[in-house]
C-alpha positions in Angstrom: 0.0 0.0 0.0 1.3 3.4 -0.9 1.5 6.1 1.7 2.8 9.6 2.0 6.0 8.0 3.3 6.5 5.8 0.2 9.6 6.2 -1.9 8.7 8.1 -5.1 12.4 8.9 -6.0 12.6 8.3 -9.8 16.3 7.6 -9.4 15.5 4.3 -7.6 13.7 1.2 -8.9 11.4 1.3 -5.9 10.5 4.9 -6.5 9.7 4.3 -10.2 7.6 1.2 -9.3 5.7 3.2 -6.6 5.2 6.2 -9.0 3.8 3.9 -11.7 1.4 2.3 -9.2 0.2 5.7 -8.0 -0.3 6.9 -11.6 -2.2 3.8 -12.6 -4.5 4.1 -9.6 -5.1 7.8 -10.2 -5.7 7.5 -13.9 -8.3 4.7 -13.3 -10.5 7.5 -11.9 -10.4 9.6 -15.0 -12.8 8.9 -17.8 -11.8 8.5 -21.5 -10.8 11.9 -22.9 -10.9 13.4 -19.4 -8.4 16.0 -18.3 -6.0 16.1 -15.4 -4.5 19.4 -14.2 -1.4 18.7 -12.1 -1.3 21.4 -9.4 2.4 21.6 -8.8 3.2 22.4 -12.4 0.0 23.6 -13.9 0.4 20.9 -16.6 -2.9 19.8 -18.2 -3.2 16.4 -19.8 -6.0 14.8 -21.8 -6.1 11.1 -20.9 -7.0 8.5 -23.6 -7.2 5.1 -22.0 -8.2 3.5 -25.3 -4.6 3.8 -26.7 -2.8 4.7 -23.5 -2.0 8.2 -24.7 -1.5 11.3 -22.5 -1.8 14.5 -24.5 -0.1 17.4 -22.8 -2.1 20.6 -23.5 -0.3 23.2 -21.4 2.1 23.6 -18.6 3.3 26.6 -16.6 6.3 25.0 -14.9 8.3 22.3 -16.7 8.2 19.0 -14.9 9.9 16.2 -16.8 9.1 13.6 -14.1 5.4 13.4 -15.2 6.4 12.3 -18.7 9.0 9.9 -17.3 6.4 8.1 -15.2 3.8 8.0 -18.0 6.3 6.4 -20.3 7.6 4.0 -17.7 3.9 2.9 -17.2 3.6 2.2 -20.9 1.8 5.4 -21.9 2.6 7.5 -25.0 3.0 11.2 -24.3 2.1 13.7 -27.0 3.2 17.3 -26.3 0.7 19.8 -27.7 1.9 22.8 -25.6 
């Protein structure tokens, strides 16, 4: 079970594994073509479950970690910013 104390450091295997688990759980709550606005960066993604594509629509603060975790989880990221 993931907690606030879980390791999410993307420089470690455990952190990547935990990050993927968190992302998959979170995305399961978003409907097809739904949007996710990431508060810490202002990045907005459209989520397409049908072909595992995350379409980046805008972002105020660059945050490469989001794309890294999407790709590690088997998602394609399209940058439309």
